[in-house]
C-alpha positions as CSV (number, residue, x, y, z in Angstrom):
1,X,0.0,0.0,0.0
2,X,1.4,3.4,-1.0
3,X,0.9,6.5,1.1
4,X,1.7,9.9,-0.4
5,X,1.7,13.5,0.9
6,X,-1.0,14.1,3.6
7,X,-1.8,10.3,3.8
8,X,1.8,9.7,4.7
9,X,1.9,12.6,7.2
10,X,-1.2,11.3,8.9
11,X,0.2,7.8,9.1
12,X,3.5,9.0,10.6
13,X,1.5,10.8,13.3
14,X,-0.5,7.7,14.2
15,X,1.1,4.6,12.8
16,X,-0.8,1.3,12.7
17,X,0.3,-1.7,14.7
18,X,-1.5,-4.1,12.3
19,X,1.2,-4.1,9.6
20,X,4.3,-6.1,8.9
21,X,6.6,-3.4,7.6
22,X,7.2,0.1,6.3
23,X,9.4,1.0,3.4
24,X,10.6,4.7,3.2
25,X,12.5,5.6,0.0
26,X,13.3,8.6,-2.2
27,X,15.6,11.6,-2.8
28,X,15.0,13.4,0.5
29,X,17.2,11.8,3.1
30,X,16.3,14.4,5.7
31,X,12.6,13.6,5.3
32,X,13.3,9.8,5.5
33,X,15.3,10.3,8.7
34,X,12.6,12.5,10.2
35,X,9.9,10.0,9.5
36,X,12.0,7.0,10.6
37,X,12.7,8.7,14.0
38,X,9.0,9.4,14.5
39,X,8.1,5.8,13.7
40,X,10.7,4.3,16.0
41,X,9.7,6.7,18.8
42,X,6.0,5.6,18.4
43,X,6.7,1.9,18.5
44,X,9.6,2.0,21.0
45,X,9.6,4.9,23.5
46,X,12.9,3.6,24.8
47,X,15.1,3.4,21.7
48,X,18.1,2.3,23.8
49,X,16.5,-1.0,24.7
50,X,18.5,-3.5,22.7
51,X,15.8,-6.2,23.1
52,X,13.2,-4.0,21.3
53,X,15.2,-2.3,18.6
54,X,17.6,-4.1,16.2
55,X,19.5,-2.1,13.6
56,X,21.0,-3.9,10.6
57,X,22.2,-2.7,7.2
58,X,22.8,-4.0,3.6
59,X,26.4,-5.1,4.2
60,X,25.4,-7.2,7.1
61,X,22.5,-9.1,5.4
62,X,24.6,-9.6,2.3
63,X,27.6,-10.9,4.3
64,X,25.4,-13.2,6.4
65,X,22.5,-14.6,4.4
66,X,20.8,-16.0,7.4
67,X,20.8,-12.8,9.5
68,X,17.6,-11.3,8.0
69,X,15.6,-14.4,8.6
70,X,17.0,-14.7,12.2
71,X,16.0,-11.1,13.0
72,X,12.5,-11.6,11.6
73,X,12.0,-14.8,13.6
74,X,13.2,-13.2,16.9
75,X,10.4,-12.5,19.4
76,X,10.4,-9.8,22.0
77,X,10.9,-11.0,25.6
78,X,8.0,-8.8,26.7
79,X,4.6,-7.9,25.2
80,X,6.1,-4.7,23.8
81,X,6.4,-4.2,20.1
82,X,9.8,-5.1,18.6
83,X,11.3,-3.1,15.7
84,X,13.9,-4.1,13.1
85,X,15.4,-1.0,11.4
86,X,17.0,-2.0,8.1
87,X,19.2,0.7,6.5
88,X,19.7,0.0,2.8
89,X,22.6,1.3,0.7
90,X,21.5,-0.9,-2.2
91,X,18.1,-2.5,-3.1
92,X,17.1,-5.8,-1.6
93,X,17.5,-8.9,-3.6
94,X,14.4,-10.9,-4.7
95,X,15.2,-13.7,-2.2
96,X,15.5,-11.2,0.6
97,X,12.2,-9.6,-0.3
98,X,10.6,-13.1,-0.4
99,X,12.1,-13.8,3.0
100,X,10.5,-10.7,4.5
101,X,7.0,-11.3,3.0
102,X,7.0,-15.0,3.8
103,X,8.2,-14.6,7.4
104,X,4.9,-13.2,8.9
105,X,7.2,-11.7,11.5
106,X,5.7,-10.4,14.8
107,X,8.2,-7.6,14.7
108,X,7.7,-4.4,12.7
109,X,10.3,-4.0,9.9
110,X,11.2,-0.3,9.0
111,X,13.3,-0.1,5.9
112,X,15.2,3.1,4.9
113,X,16.3,3.3,1.3
114,X,17.5,5.9,-1.2
115,X,16.0,6.2,-4.6
116,X,14.4,3.1,-5.9
117,X,13.4,2.5,-9.6
118,X,9.8,1.4,-10.4
119,X,11.3,-2.0,-11.2
120,X,12.8,-2.4,-7.7
121,X,12.0,-5.8,-6.2
122,X,11.3,-4.0,-2.9
123,X,8.9,-1.5,-4.3
124,X,7.0,-3.9,-6.5
125,X,6.5,-6.4,-3.7
126,X,5.6,-4.0,-0.8
127,X,3.4,-1.8,-2.9
128,X,1.1,-4.7,-3.7
129,X,1.1,-6.3,-0.3
130,X,-1.6,-5.1,2.2
131,X,0.6,-5.9,5.1
132,X,3.2,-3.3,4.1
133,X,3.2,0.5,3.9
134,X,5.3,2.2,1.2
135,X,6.1,5.9,1.7
136,X,7.9,7.8,-1.1
137,X,10.0,10.7,0.3
138,X,10.7,13.2,-2.5
139,X,12.5,16.5,-2.2
140,X,10.3,19.3,-0.8
141,X,8.8,21.7,-3.4
142,X,8.2,25.4,-2.7
143,X,4.6,24.6,-2.0
144,X,5.7,22.0,0.6
145,X,8.1,24.4,2.3
146,X,5.5,27.2,2.4
147,X,2.9,24.7,3.9
148,X,5.4,23.7,6.5
149,X,6.3,27.3,7.3
150,X,2.6,28.3,7.6
151,X,1.9,25.3,9.8
152,X,4.7,26.2,12.2
153,X,3.7,29.9,12.3
154,X,0.2,28.9,13.2
155,X,1.3,26.4,15.9
156,X,3.3,29.2,17.6
157,X,0.8,32.0,17.0
158,X,3.1,34.0,14.8
159,X,2.6,35.9,11.6
160,X,5.2,36.8,8.9
161,X,5.4,39.4,6.2
162,X,5.1,38.1,2.7
163,X,8.6,39.4,1.7
164,X,10.0,37.6,4.7
165,X,8.4,34.3,3.5
166,X,9.8,34.9,0.0
167,X,13.3,35.4,1.5
168,X,13.0,32.0,3.3
169,X,11.8,30.3,0.1
170,X,14.8,31.7,-1.7
171,X,17.3,30.8,0.9
172,X,16.3,27.2,1.8
173,X,17.1,24.0,-0.1
174,X,14.6,21.2,-0.6
175,X,16.0,18.8,2.0
176,X,13.4,18.4,4.8
177,X,15.9,18.2,7.6
178,X,17.7,21.4,6.6
179,X,14.4,23.2,5.9
180,X,13.0,22.3,9.3
181,X,16.1,23.3,11.1
182,X,16.4,26.7,9.5
183,X,12.7,27.5,10.0
184,X,12.9,26.5,13.7
185,X,16.0,28.7,14.0
186,X,14.0,31.7,12.7
187,X,10.9,31.1,14.8
188,X,12.8,30.4,18.0
189,X,13.8,34.1,18.1
190,X,10.2,35.2,18.5
191,X,7.4,34.9,21.0
192,X,3.7,34.2,20.6
193,X,1.9,37.1,18.9
194,X,5.0,38.5,17.1
195,X,4.9,39.6,13.5
196,X,8.2,38.7,11.7
197,X,9.7,41.1,9.2
198,X,12.0,40.5,6.3
199,X,14.9,42.3,8.0
200,X,14.5,40.0,11.1
201,X,14.6,36.9,8.9
202,X,17.6,38.2,7.0
203,X,19.6,38.8,10.1
204,X,18.9,35.2,11.2
205,X,19.0,33.2,8.0
206,X,22.2,34.7,6.7
207,X,24.2,32.9,9.3
208,X,27.8,31.9,9.0
209,X,26.9,28.3,8.0
210,X,24.6,29.5,5.2
211,X,27.1,32.0,4.0
212,X,29.9,29.5,3.7
213,X,27.8,26.9,1.8
214,X,26.6,29.5,-0.7
215,X,30.2,30.8,-1.0
216,X,31.3,27.3,-1.8
217,X,28.6,26.9,-4.5
218,X,29.3,30.3,-6.0
219,X,33.1,29.6,-6.0
220,X,32.5,26.3,-7.9
221,X,30.4,28.0,-10.5
222,X,32.6,31.1,-10.8
223,X,35.3,28.5,-11.7
224,X,37.6,29.5,-8.8
225,X,38.8,26.0,-8.7
226,X,41.9,26.6,-6.5
227,X,39.6,27.7,-3.6
228,X,37.1,24.9,-3.9
229,X,38.8,22.3,-1.7
230,X,39.5,24.8,1.2
231,X,35.9,26.0,1.3
232,X,34.5,22.5,0.9
233,X,36.3,21.2,4.0
234,X,35.1,24.2,5.9
235,X,31.5,23.5,4.9
236,X,31.8,19.9,6.2
237,X,31.6,21.3,9.7
238,X,27.9,22.2,9.1
239,X,26.8,20.1,6.1
240,X,27.3,16.5,5.1
241,X,28.3,15.5,1.5
242,X,24.7,14.4,0.6
243,X,23.4,17.8,1.6
244,X,26.1,19.6,-0.3
245,X,25.2,17.6,-3.4
246,X,21.5,18.6,-3.0
247,X,22.4,22.3,-2.5
248,X,24.6,22.2,-5.6
249,X,21.9,20.5,-7.7
250,X,19.4,23.1,-6.6
251,X,21.8,25.8,-7.7
252,X,22.2,24.3,-11.1
253,X,18.4,24.1,-11.6
254,X,18.2,27.8,-10.6
255,X,20.9,28.7,-13.1
256,X,19.0,26.8,-15.9
257,X,15.8,28.6,-15.0
258,X,17.5,32.0,-15.1
259,X,19.1,31.2,-18.5
260,X,15.8,30.0,-19.9
261,X,14.1,33.2,-18.7
262,X,16.8,35.3,-20.1
263,X,16.5,33.7,-23.6
264,X,12.7,33.8,-23.6
265,X,12.4,37.4,-22.6
266,X,15.7,38.6,-24.2
267,X,16.7,40.7,-21.2
268,X,20.0,41.3,-19.5
269,X,21.4,39.2,-16.6
270,X,20.8,41.9,-14.0
271,X,17.1,42.2,-14.8
272,X,16.4,38.4,-15.0
273,X,18.1,38.0,-11.6
274,X,16.1,40.8,-10.0
275,X,12.8,39.5,-11.5
276,X,13.0,35.9,-10.4
277,X,10.6,34.6,-7.7
278,X,11.3,33.6,-5.0
279,X,14.1,36.3,-4.9
280,X,17.8,35.6,-4.8
281,X,19.6,37.1,-1.8
282,X,20.8,40.5,-3.0
283,X,24.4,40.0,-1.9
284,X,24.7,37.1,-4.4
285,X,23.5,39.0,-7.4
286,X,27.0,39.9,-8.7
287,X,28.1,36.3,-8.5
288,X,25.0,35.1,-10.3
289,X,25.6,37.6,-13.1
290,X,29.1,36.1,-13.6
291,X,27.8,32.6,-13.6
292,X,25.1,33.3,-16.2
293,X,27.9,34.7,-18.4
294,X,30.0,31.5,-17.8
295,X,27.6,28.6,-18.3
296,X,25.1,27.4,-20.9
297,X,22.1,25.1,-20.5
298,X,23.7,22.2,-22.3
299,X,26.7,22.1,-19.9
300,X,24.4,22.6,-16.9
301,X,22.4,19.5,-18.0
302,X,25.7,17.6,-18.1
303,X,26.4,18.8,-14.6
304,X,23.1,17.5,-13.3
305,X,24.2,14.1,-14.7
306,X,27.5,14.3,-12.9
307,X,25.8,15.2,-9.6
308,X,23.3,12.4,-10.0
309,X,26.1,9.9,-10.6
310,X,28.1,11.1,-7.6
311,X,25.0,10.9,-5.4
312,X,24.4,7.2,-6.4
313,X,28.1,6.4,-6.0
314,X,28.3,8.0,-2.6
315,X,25.3,6.0,-1.4
316,X,27.0,2.8,-2.5
317,X,30.3,3.8,-0.9
318,X,29.3,5.9,2.1
319,X,32.8,5.8,3.6
320,X,34.1,7.5,0.4
321,X,31.3,10.1,0.2
322,X,33.5,13.0,1.4
323,X,36.2,12.4,-1.2
324,X,33.7,11.6,-4.0
325,X,31.8,14.8,-3.4
326,X,35.0,16.9,-3.4
327,X,36.1,15.3,-6.6
328,X,32.7,16.1,-8.1
329,X,32.8,19.8,-7.2
330,X,36.4,20.1,-8.6
331,X,35.3,18.4,-11.8
332,X,32.4,20.8,-12.2
333,X,34.5,23.9,-11.5
334,X,37.1,22.9,-14.2
335,X,34.5,22.0,-16.9
336,X,34.8,23.8,-20.2
337,X,31.6,25.0,-22.0
């Protein structure tokens, strides 16, 4: 059974006990992690109880073919619900999927995965089985972010100027974890009944961590290749490689949108940057003008492929993700149009 959008949100708030397992997959690792934590907290209030929570991963079940079946066959020593948390770096094999479905385990299996094709054995099997819940977790759209922001404002009895909301939309990526963290950071500075202005948002959201990650991205796309590695390793104090790849991908998409708008309307770089909604932070305008003069849509499409390949490779080789992402950024910065 597939649950999307509001159905998925409602299920996460009040999960059913009458299921065998839950598969969470997609592009947004932040949303997957958020939903997984909520599910584990529901089923097991005490996550540190080793008898109620068992965590395994792809490498373990591939190295030990009997491990998955053993975990599924294990009963809790009490009447409490037992959870198996399976973290996948690669899709399950057909025999592993069959093992899960045929086990009729009394434990609840929660599976975290990255992107899965429609031909994935896991997706095909769990989507058609009434004992399993499948929850796709795609990157947040502007509509999703605005809905999240408005919900949090309402919960805290706060209001916000429209231009302040526009600034937030322009400044945030589409990773749920980062988005939630940044919105909370802004709202935590205010008390019930406050009205939040653009200048207040600007003073909070333009933090050192945000500045350094946008500096990194702008450095890459201004082709200042010699400075990329230094900035990249500074950014790692605040962002992980997966987040950096997402932020970089969003930036490429933004450049492609600007170039398309420029060609369609036949207007100068400065005007197309000033016109775009949601707005680009004003201090980045000069850099964006340079980047629009540097890149074309064909090369940017190639960069999207490079980023996608690096994302997949990093998930397969998580221990090399830092090096793979750095190599990717350096490759982009040194590309010729």
